[in-house]
C-alpha positions in Angstrom: 0.1 0.0 0.0 1.6 3.3 -1.3 1.9 6.3 1.2 -0.5 8.9 1.5 1.1 11.9 -0.3 1.5 15.0 2.0 -1.2 17.8 1.3 0.0 21.0 -0.1 -1.3 24.2 1.7 -1.9 27.0 -0.5 -2.4 30.6 1.3 -4.4 33.5 -0.1 -2.5 36.2 -1.4 -1.7 38.4 1.4 -2.9 41.6 -0.7 -6.6 41.3 -2.3 -6.7 42.2 -5.9 -9.9 43.7 -5.2 -8.3 46.8 -4.0 -6.4 46.9 -7.4 -8.8 49.1 -8.9 -9.3 51.7 -6.3 -5.8 52.3 -5.9 -5.1 52.8 -9.4 -8.0 55.4 -9.5 -6.6 57.2 -6.8 -3.1 57.1 -8.1 -4.3 58.6 -11.3 -6.6 61.1 -9.7 -3.3 62.2 -7.4 -1.3 62.8 -10.7 -3.9 64.5 -12.5 -4.3 66.8 -9.4 -0.6 67.4 -9.6 -0.4 68.1 -13.1 -3.3 70.5 -12.7 -1.5 72.3 -10.0 1.9 72.6 -11.9 -0.2 74.1 -14.9 -2.1 76.2 -12.9 -1.6 80.0 -13.3 -2.5 83.1 -11.4 -6.3 83.7 -10.2 -7.8 87.0 -11.3 -11.2 89.0 -10.7 -12.8 90.8 -13.3 -16.0 93.0 -12.4 -19.0 93.3 -14.9 -22.0 95.2 -14.6 -23.8 92.0 -15.9 -22.6 88.1 -16.2 -25.4 86.8 -18.1 -24.6 82.9 -19.5 -21.4 82.6 -17.4 -21.2 79.5 -15.2 -18.5 78.4 -12.8 -16.7 75.5 -13.7 -18.1 75.7 -17.4 -17.3 79.2 -19.0 -13.7 79.4 -20.1 -11.5 82.3 -21.2 -10.7 82.1 -24.6 -7.6 84.0 -26.6 -6.7 83.6 -30.2 -9.5 80.5 -30.2 -7.4 78.5 -27.5 -8.5 77.9 -24.0 -6.4 80.1 -21.3 -8.4 79.9 -18.3 -11.8 78.7 -16.6 -14.5 80.6 -14.6 -14.0 79.7 -11.0 -16.9 81.6 -9.5 -19.8 84.0 -10.2 -20.9 86.1 -7.3 -22.7 89.4 -6.8 -20.4 92.2 -5.6 -20.8 93.9 -2.1 -23.1 96.6 -3.4 -25.4 94.5 -5.7 -24.3 96.7 -8.8 -22.7 94.3 -10.8 -21.0 90.8 -10.6 -17.3 89.5 -9.5 -16.0 86.7 -11.7 -12.9 85.0 -10.6 -10.7 83.5 -13.5 -8.2 80.8 -13.1 -5.4 81.2 -15.8 -3.4 78.6 -16.9 0.4 79.0 -16.3 1.3 79.4 -19.7 -1.2 82.3 -20.1 0.1 84.1 -17.2 0.8 86.9 -19.1 -3.0 87.8 -19.8 -3.0 88.8 -16.4 -0.9 92.0 -17.0 -2.5 95.5 -16.4 -4.4 97.5 -18.9 -5.8 94.0 -20.2 -9.5 94.5 -21.8 -11.8 91.5 -20.8 -15.3 91.1 -22.1 -18.2 88.6 -22.4 -18.6 87.1 -25.9 -22.7 87.1 -26.9 -23.9 86.2 -30.3 -24.0 89.6 -32.1 -25.3 90.5 -35.7 -24.8 93.5 -37.2 -23.7 95.6 -40.1 -20.5 95.6 -38.6 -19.6 92.0 -38.4 -21.0 88.6 -37.0 -19.6 87.7 -33.8 -20.0 84.9 -31.3 -22.4 82.9 -33.4 -20.5 79.8 -32.1 -21.6 80.6 -28.4 -25.4 79.7 -29.3 -23.7 76.1 -29.3 -20.7 76.1 -27.1 -22.0 78.6 -24.6 -21.1 82.0 -23.4 -17.4 82.6 -22.9 -14.6 85.1 -21.8 -12.1 86.8 -24.2 -9.3 89.1 -23.7 -7.0 91.7 -25.3 -3.6 91.5 -23.2 -2.1 94.4 -21.8 1.4 95.9 -21.3 1.5 96.8 -17.7 2.4 94.9 -14.6 0.9 92.0 -13.4 -2.7 92.5 -12.0 -5.1 90.8 -10.0 -8.4 93.1 -10.7 -9.7 94.0 -13.9 -13.1 95.9 -15.0 -14.9 94.2 -17.8 -16.3 95.7 -20.7 -19.8 95.9 -21.3 -19.8 95.1 -25.2 -17.2 93.9 -27.8 -14.3 96.5 -28.3 -13.4 97.8 -31.7 -10.7 95.8 -33.7 -7.5 96.2 -32.8 -5.6 98.4 -35.4 -1.8 97.8 -36.0 0.0 101.1 -36.3 0.1 101.3 -39.9 -1.8 104.1 -42.1 -2.7 107.2 -41.0 -5.0 108.9 -38.3 -6.8 111.9 -38.9 -9.8 114.0 -36.8 -13.0 115.0 -38.0 -15.3 117.6 -36.5 -19.1 117.4 -36.6 -22.2 119.2 -34.8 -23.8 116.2 -34.4 -22.4 112.6 -34.2 -25.4 110.8 -35.8 -25.2 107.1 -36.6 -21.7 107.2 -36.5 -20.0 104.8 -33.9 -16.7 103.2 -33.0 -15.7 100.7 -36.0 -18.2 102.8 -38.5 -16.3 102.2 -41.8 -14.4 105.3 -43.6 -15.2 105.2 -47.4 -13.8 106.5 -50.7 -15.7 106.1 -53.9 -17.6 103.8 -51.8 -14.7 101.3 -51.0 -13.9 100.9 -47.3 -10.5 102.4 -46.7 -10.5 102.4 -43.0 -12.6 102.9 -39.7 -13.7 105.4 -36.9 -11.6 104.8 -33.9 -13.2 106.8 -31.1 -15.5 109.6 -30.7 -15.9 112.3 -27.7 -17.2 115.9 -27.2 -14.8 118.8 -27.9 -13.7 120.2 -24.3 -16.7 123.1 -24.6 -19.3 120.5 -25.4 -19.9 122.3 -28.7 -19.2 119.8 -31.3 -17.9 116.0 -31.6 -14.2 114.8 -32.5 -14.5 111.6 -34.5 -11.0 110.1 -34.9 -10.6 108.1 -38.0 -7.8 105.4 -39.3 -7.0 105.1 -42.9 -5.3 101.6 -43.6 -1.8 101.6 -45.5 -1.8 102.4 -48.4 -4.8 104.8 -48.4 -3.4 107.5 -46.0 -2.1 109.4 -49.0 -5.7 109.8 -50.2 -6.4 112.6 -47.8 -4.9 115.9 -48.9 -5.4 119.5 -47.4 -8.3 120.2 -49.3 -10.2 116.9 -49.0 -13.7 117.1 -47.8 -15.3 114.8 -45.4 -19.3 113.9 -44.8 -21.2 111.9 -43.1 -22.6 108.6 -45.0 -24.4 107.1 -42.9 -28.4 106.5 -43.7 -30.3 107.1 -46.6 -30.7 110.8 -48.3 -34.4 111.4 -50.0 -35.4 114.4 -51.7 -38.3 115.7 -53.7 -38.5 118.3 -56.1 -40.6 119.8 -59.2 -38.4 117.2 -61.2 -39.2 114.2 -59.0 -37.9 112.3 -56.0 -34.3 110.8 -55.8 -33.0 108.6 -53.0 -29.3 108.1 -52.3 -27.3 105.8 -50.3 -24.0 104.6 -49.5 -22.8 101.4 -48.9 -24.7 98.5 -47.0 -22.4 98.6 -44.3 -22.9 102.2 -43.6 -26.3 102.3 -44.1 -27.4 101.5 -40.4 -23.9 101.4 -38.6 -22.7 104.9 -40.0 -20.1 105.9 -41.8 -17.7 108.5 -43.0 -16.9 109.1 -46.6 -14.4 111.7 -48.2 -13.2 113.3 -51.6 -10.5 115.6 -52.9 -10.7 118.5 -55.5 -9.0 117.1 -58.8 -8.2 120.6 -60.0 -4.5 120.6 -60.3 -2.1 121.3 -58.7 -3.1 118.2 -56.6 -2.9 119.6 -52.7 -0.2 117.8 -50.8 -0.8 115.0 -48.4 -2.4 115.8 -45.0 -0.2 115.5 -42.0 -0.9 112.8 -39.5 -3.5 114.1 -36.8 -4.7 116.9 -39.3 -8.3 118.2 -38.5 -11.2 118.6 -40.9 -14.7 119.4 -40.7 -17.7 117.0 -41.2 -20.5 118.1 -43.5 -23.9 116.5 -42.8 -24.0 115.3 -46.6 -22.0 115.4 -49.7 -22.4 118.3 -52.4 -23.2 117.2 -55.7 -19.7 118.3 -57.0 -17.9 116.3 -54.5 -19.2 112.9 -55.9 -17.9 113.8 -59.1 -14.1 114.7 -57.9 -11.8 111.8 -59.3 -8.2 113.2 -58.8 -5.1 111.0 -59.6 -3.6 109.8 -56.5 -0.8 107.1 -56.5 -1.4 104.3 -54.4 1.7 102.8 -52.7 2.6 100.9 -49.7 4.3 103.4 -46.9 7.7 102.0 -45.8 7.8 101.5 -42.1 10.2 104.0 -40.8 11.8 103.8 -37.0 12.1 107.6 -36.9 8.4 107.9 -37.6 6.6 110.0 -34.9 4.1 108.2 -32.6 0.7 109.0 -33.7 0.0 109.1 -29.7 1.8 112.3 -29.6 0.2 114.0 -32.3 -3.6 113.2 -31.6 -5.9 114.8 -28.8 -6.6 112.2 -26.4 -10.4 111.4 -27.4 -10.6 108.5 -24.7 -10.2 110.5 -21.3 
């Protein structure tokens, strides 16, 4: 009779496999938390008059089409006269917190000056920014509406003076022979409040179109007149029809007047004379070369934004 085999005793694993999944989940969570802290930039507060559409943890701060931060909280100000939005920036977007930055809420906008923010109908309201060049800051005052497009320091800038602003506003087109050659940069009252100053910018290379003899007029809206010979309706471009606009023309009688200097001021007529619309002087259009010795426009123009 063969001997009975010795039984083998197996022991259960000292560490239950059931704990592997939760431990891995905790490890992944810790790793993601550390990565988030390493990528986390400064926190800033932006005050708005109205925070419609902003949601904590969902609304993003976008710059150049890329997410640069996340809204952390949206709360009433202490006096209930607006809301304070706390935003956490990404580390690589820390420079967006420099002083002088402009923040605004992107809402759907449809107008003759352009179509903006229609994608927010699907993605939701978001913040966007135009960076400043000052020192780092923690608090900003948000804009109530989308600012005018930023204009590079090319071309020429002039001032036109009018009794009434009419339908002209920041961003309104500046037209030459019904072609857009620039836009309105800013508007304000004169120091004695008797008229309105309008700062316009002509894109390069159209600055030389403005001569010392140039005439400007308000090109917004429709012009309707009735006479014994019948009725006539004159209009400008579709863009300037509702959003307002400025147009100009230069006399063609030789010799051609010299080009107007940067910051030169002109009067703005309420409408164009018939003779102005027939002027067609030959003015060479050529690109202006930038010069490091060129004088800054800021030193030549009155402060229209104060």
